[in-house]
N, C-alpha and C positions, 0 to 999 in steps of 0.2 A: 546434689547440687555440685556446679563445676566451678573451678577456680578461675581466676582472671587470666590465667597463663595459657589456658586450654582454649583454642579456636573452637567456634561452634562447628557442627557437622556440616560438611559441604562447603566450607569456606576454601578460599583460595591458598591459604597457607597450610601445609601439612603439619602434624603434631610435633614432627622431629626438629622444625626450625628450617628445613631446607627449601628449596624452591620446588613448587609444584609444576610439572611437565604435563601439558595438554597436548594430546596427539589429534591432528587433524587429518581426517581422511578425505582424499580425493574424491569427488563426486564424478561420475561420467558424464553428467550434463554441463558441468562447467568445463571439462576438458573439450567437449564437442563444440561449445559455444567459443570457445578461445582459438580453435582451429579455423573456424569460418572466418574469411575476411570481412573487414568492416564495409558495410555498404555505404556508398555516398548517395544521399538522396538527390542530391543536385545532378549528379551524372545519370542517375536512374531516370529522373525527369527529362534529361536531354536525350536520352536513348529512346525513351517514348516518344518525344517529340520529333526526333528523326524519323523513326519507323511510321509515324501518322504522315510525316511530310512526304515520305517515299510512297506511301499509299495513295495520297493526293495527286503527286506527280503522275503515277501510273494511271490513274483515273482520268486525269487531264489528257494525257497521251491517247488513251483510248477513245475519248470523245473527239479529239482532233482528227485521228485516223478516220473515224466514222464520217466526220463532217467532210473531209476531203473525198473519200470514197462516194459517199452520196452527191457530192457537186460533180464529181466527173461523170456519174450516172446520169445526173439531171442535164448537163451540157450535152451529153450524146443523145439523149431523147429530144432534147430542143433542136439540135441540128437535123435529126431525122424529121421532125414535125416541121421545120422550116423549109426542107427540100420538098416535102410533099404539097405544102401550101404554096410554093413557088410554081410547082408543076400543075396545080389546080388552077392557079390564076392565069397560067399561061395558056390554059385550055386543053391541056393534054389528057389522054385517056390512060387508064392503068397506072396512076401515080403512085400506088402503093408498092413498095418494093416487095418481090416475092422471095420467100426463103425456099432456095432451091433444095435444100436438104429435104424438106417435106414433100416436094413435088417428085423427086426421084424414088422415095420409098412406095409410091403408089404402085 
């Protein structure tokens, strides 16, 4: 039987009446987590939004360049068709322009 003066086994107070010192060991995971910077979710969201906006701007620029290029091509072919139509209406013969590069190769 134990007396009232003795602490139970595993208690926080040692039997000699002094303070009990607990040693804490540093864990490697805790030190790694403390070295990483704190991530700001709002900044991460803004970065993702900026990246998405940049991609959309690039896609819009490509579409605009394609529209301008196709417009110049269409205008060039409409001018050639208008010249041929005017030549035919005037009653001229051989209104289709010849590609002289193909004629010289023969």
